[in-house]
Structure formats: structure tokens, C-alpha cells
N, C-alpha and C positions, 0 to 999 in steps of 0.2 A: 970565729963568729958564731953566735947562737943561731941555730937553724930551726925553723918551725917543722912540724910533722908533715906538712904538705904545702901546696900552693894553690892560689885561686886561678881560675880561668874566667874570663868575663864574656858576657853575651856579645859584646862588640867584636870579639874574635871570630864570631860566626861568619862575618863578612870575608875574612881571610880563608877560613877552613872550608866554607861552601864552594870555593873555587878549586879545592883539591879533590882528587879521587879518594875513595875510601882507603886504598892502599897508602897513598901519600899522607892522609890524615893519621893513619895508624903509625907510620914511621915518625911523623912529627910528634905525636903523643908520646911514643916511646923515647924519643930524643929529649923531650921536655922532662920526662920522669927521671931519666938518667942525669940530666943536668941539675935538676932540683935536688936529687938525692946525693949524687956523688960529685957534682960540680964539673963533670966532664962534658965536653961538647962533642956530640956525635958527628960523624962524617956524613953530611947531607949535600956535599958539593956537587954531586951528580944531578941534583934536582933543585933548580933555582927557586921554584915556588915554595918548596918546603924550607929551603934555606932562608928565604925572606920572612916567611911566617915565624920560623924559629927565632930569628934575630929580634923581631918585634916582641914576641911573647917572652923571650929571654930577658929583655929589658924590664918588662913588668915583673917578672919573677925576682929579678935583682932588687928592684925598688921595694917590693913587698917584703923581702928578706931583710932589707935595711930597716924598714919601718918596724918590723918585728923585733929586731935587735935593739932598736932605740926604745921601744916600749918595755922590753925586758930590763934594760938598763935603768929606765926611770922607775920601774917598780922595785928594782933591787935597791936603788938609792932611797926610795920611800920606806922600804922595809928596814933599812938601817936606822931610820929615824924612829922606829918603834910603832909605826902605824898610827891610826887614829887615837887620840887621847880618850881615856875611859871617861864615862859620864860620872859626874859627881853625885853623891847621895841625894842632894837637893833636886837635881834634875830627874832622878829616877822615880821620885814620888809624883805621880800624876793623878788627876781626878779621873774617876771612872764614871762614864755616862751610863746611867741606869735606864735610860729611855723615858724617864718622866719629864713632862714639860715643866719649865721653870716658871 
């Protein structure tokens, strides 16, 4: 699957993250980076709050990656069609407004 260079985090995640200590938030962030980059799920089982936040945010990362792959595929298909048609010579000739009132 095509993978983007990063992932989004949303402001509504602050409701989850604000309930974590700074240490927990750091562990969560590192776990999300590993998951987004390598697809590996870090072991957070010893911390239920981090695990819950990870599960919620992991789902959004997955959806964003799917949307990214779909967008890439649509653009690839459009590129195979040759892109936007070139303008004809007739359309290229346009009147230039010189600022004079008519």
C-alpha cells in the first residue's frame, strides 16, 4: 500500500491526551510514530489509558492512509488518461483589457 510521509493528529484528540501524564503522552506518541512508519504495534498493555488512546488514534491513522492510497490511485488513473486536454489555438487568443472605458 502507498504510504504518506506522515499522519495527522486532530484537535479532538486533546480530550484523550489531556487525561494522560506527560510520560504516558510521550509513550503514546512514540507508539503512534512506530505504527505509522513501520506498521508495528508497540506493547502498551501495561497502561490501559495509553492503550485506549492508541486504539482510537490508530483507527484514524488507518483511515487517513486508506484515503491517501485512494487519492494516489485516482491520480494515477487520471495521469494515464493524459491529464487535462490542451487548449486549442482559438481559445488561447483572448482580448487584453487595456483599462480604457468602452
